[in-house]
C-alpha positions as CSV (number, residue, x, y, z in Angstrom):
1,M,-0.2,0.1,-0.1
2,E,1.4,3.4,-0.8
3,Y,1.1,6.0,2.0
4,D,2.7,9.0,0.3
5,Q,-0.1,10.2,-2.1
6,K,0.7,12.8,-4.2
7,E,-2.4,14.6,-3.8
8,I,-1.6,15.5,-0.2
9,I,1.1,17.8,0.6
10,I,1.0,18.5,4.3
11,D,4.5,16.9,4.4
12,E,5.7,19.4,2.1
13,I,4.2,22.4,3.8
14,L,6.0,21.2,7.0
15,G,9.2,20.7,5.5
16,M,9.1,24.3,4.1
17,L,7.8,25.7,7.2
18,V,10.9,24.3,9.4
19,A,13.2,25.3,6.2
20,F,12.0,29.1,6.6
21,A,12.4,29.3,10.3
22,P,15.8,31.1,10.0
23,L,14.3,34.1,8.5
24,L,12.3,34.8,11.6
25,K,15.6,35.1,13.4
26,V,18.6,36.2,10.7
27,K,16.5,39.4,9.2
28,P,18.4,39.0,5.9
29,H,18.5,42.1,3.8
30,N,16.9,40.4,0.9
31,Y,14.0,38.2,1.6
32,L,13.1,37.4,-1.7
33,L,16.7,36.2,-2.6
34,S,16.8,34.1,0.8
35,A,13.5,32.4,0.3
36,I,14.6,31.2,-3.2
37,I,17.9,30.0,-1.9
38,L,15.5,28.3,0.9
39,L,13.1,26.9,-1.6
40,I,16.0,25.6,-3.7
41,L,17.8,23.8,-0.9
42,F,14.8,22.2,0.5
43,R,14.0,20.7,-3.0
44,I,17.6,19.6,-3.5
45,F,17.2,17.6,0.1
46,D,13.6,16.5,-0.7
47,I,14.8,14.9,-3.7
48,L,18.2,13.5,-3.4
49,K,17.4,12.4,0.3
50,P,21.2,12.3,1.7
51,W,22.5,10.6,4.6
52,G,19.6,10.5,7.4
53,I,16.8,11.4,5.2
54,N,17.2,8.1,2.9
55,R,17.3,6.1,6.3
56,I,13.8,7.9,7.5
57,D,12.4,7.8,3.9
58,A,13.0,3.6,4.0
59,G,10.2,3.4,6.4
60,K,6.7,3.6,4.9
61,T,4.5,4.6,7.6
62,P,2.9,8.1,7.7
63,H,5.3,9.2,10.3
64,H,8.3,8.5,8.2
65,I,6.6,10.5,5.3
66,L,6.2,13.4,7.3
67,L,9.6,13.1,9.2
68,D,11.7,13.0,6.0
69,D,10.4,16.1,5.1
70,Y,11.0,17.7,8.5
71,V,14.7,16.5,8.3
72,A,15.0,17.9,4.8
73,G,13.7,21.2,6.3
74,L,16.3,21.0,9.1
75,Y,19.2,20.3,6.5
76,S,18.0,23.4,4.4
77,A,17.8,25.8,7.4
78,G,21.4,24.5,8.5
79,C,22.8,25.0,5.0
80,Y,21.2,28.4,4.9
81,I,22.6,29.3,8.0
82,L,26.3,28.6,7.1
83,I,25.8,30.1,3.6
84,N,24.5,33.4,5.4
85,L,27.5,33.5,7.7
86,M,30.0,33.0,5.0
87,F,28.2,35.5,2.4
88,P,25.5,37.6,4.0
89,I,22.5,37.6,2.1
């Protein structure tokens, strides 16, 4: 049975909310550029599923489906913070 139905996007919304969380604290000069960077980072981590995310995605319960996007959002937020430290946006 396939749990991850393509019509239901609550997991993607959760992941994006987590990814965009640094914007509340960092206060970038250019919100649009920051949002585009975060969107791209999230999609990269969500599609490629690097170490950690791929292990979570291997489970096929509804919790795993939500958690893999949550962790992709955490990875995106962490990368954005590092990018912003090196090159202030």
